Structures are given as C-alpha cells and as structure tokens.
N, C-alpha and C positions, 0 to 999 in steps of 0.2 A: 843634103845636097841633092840636086836633080841634074841629070844629064839627058839632053835631047839630041838624038842623032850623034854626029861626030863633032858638033861645034858649040853647043850651048851648055854651059855648066853654071848653075845658079842655085840660090836658095836663101832662106832666112838665116841670119847669123844667130848664134846662141852664145850667151855670155853668162857668167855666174855672178850677177849683181844687179841691183836696182838703185837708182832709176836706170832704165834701159837706154843704152846708146846703140843698140843693134839696128841694123839695116837689112833690107833685102839686097843682095849683091849678085853681080854676074862676073865671071872670070872672062876677061877679054882674050883675044887671040895672042896678044903680046904679053900675057900673064899678069896684066894689071887688073885691079878690081874696079868695076863700074858701080857707082853708088845708085841704089834704088831708093825706095821710100824708107823713112825711119819707121821702126816698129816699137810700139809700146808694150808693156807687160813683160812677162818672163817665160811662161810655159807656151810651147808651140806644138801643135799636132804634126805628125809626119805629113809632108806636103805631097800633092799630086800635080802633074803637069798635063795639059791638054795638047792636042796636035798643033794648035796655033801658038804654043809657047806660053800660055797663061798658067801660072802656078796658083793653086788654091790651098789654103790651110786655115786652121783655127788658131787665133792668138788674142789674148786679152779680151775675151768676150765677144770677139768678132770673127765672122767667116770672111776672110780676105782673099781677093784675087789680085795678083800682080801680073799685068800683061807683058807681052814681049818687048814693049817700049818702056818697061819699068814703071808704069803708072799703076797706082794702087786703087782698088775698087772695093768698097765695103759691100758685101752681099747680104749680110745679116748681122745684127748686134743684139746682145742681151747682157744683163748683169748676171753673169754665170756663176762666179765664185768657184769654178771648177779648177782643179789642180792636176788631174790625171787625164792627159790627152792621149788618144790612140791614133789609129790610122785615119787617113782621109781617102775615101774611095770616090772616084769620078766614073760614073756609069755612062754608057754610050748615048743616052738621051739627054745629057746635061744635068742629070741628078747628081748631087754631091751628098755623100754620107760621111759623117764624122762621129767618132765615139768620144764622149766626155764622161769621165767617171763611170757610173753604171748606166748611162743613157746613150742612146743612138739617135742622132738627129739627121733628118733627110731634108734636102732643099732642092727646089727646081732652079736651074740657072740657064744661061745662054752659052755655057761653055761647050766646046766640041768634045768628042771622045778622047780618052786617054791617049797620050803619045805612044807611038810604036817603039819597039826595041827593048833591050834588057833593062834599061833605065829610062824612065822612072817607073816602069810598070811590069817588069817581067817576073814570072814564076812565083806569084803569091808572096812577094816581098823577100824572096831569097836573094834577088839582085836588085830590088827596087821596091816600088809601092805595089799594093795588091791589084790583081786583075780579076774582074768579075765577068764571066762568060754569059 
C-alpha cells in the first residue's frame, strides 16, 4: 500500500492463488475501492510512488507504472523466472532500481522524483519505501 499526502491510498492487490484476479486499486474518499488495471502473475516488488502519483513496481516479468488516472504502462519486460522481489527505488532523475533474487536492475524512465512525506518514501522503509539522497 502507498499513501501520497493526505488523500491518495493505493497499491497492487496481493492474493494467495493463481490465476491472479488481482488489480491495482485506489481507496476513494467515500471508502470504496476504485478498480485500476488487472495484474497478472503472483510476486510483486515493494512499489514506489512519484510526485505525480505514478506507482512503479515489478510484477510477472514486467516493470509496471500505474499513473494517477489508473492507466498501466509497461516500462520493461523480460522472461525473468524470478521469485524473490525486493524493494523498488525511484531516484530523483527518473532512474528506477529494483532487486530481483541476487540481481539489481536499473532503468531510465520519465518518472518524477519520489513523493514527499512519510509514505511512500520516509526513513529508509521504516514508514514507507526507501529514500536515496
């Protein structure tokens, strides 16, 4: 789950079964769930959110970005066969870094810097996702 400011709570659903019926969802102000894109696969890296409200994470061999309008964008894909996902780091210049098993992959993107606040980026994952200075 990611929280941006005081108003946006969202993230990829996790379930314990295949085939996946998971979606990326947002919690609306009236406490209803807003459906985002369907998600394939099972394992998901810890997501990170940029200042524009775009969430980036690794799932099912793809680096995915879900924007503030809940549109999904594939940033990279490969036949990974990876099962152990780690953190997703979003660096200030649009670089995305994700750990998969014993590898660390880095990508250039057009994402903005990590969102401000204790979630999704504060205190090296004590209250959210990691921050790199």
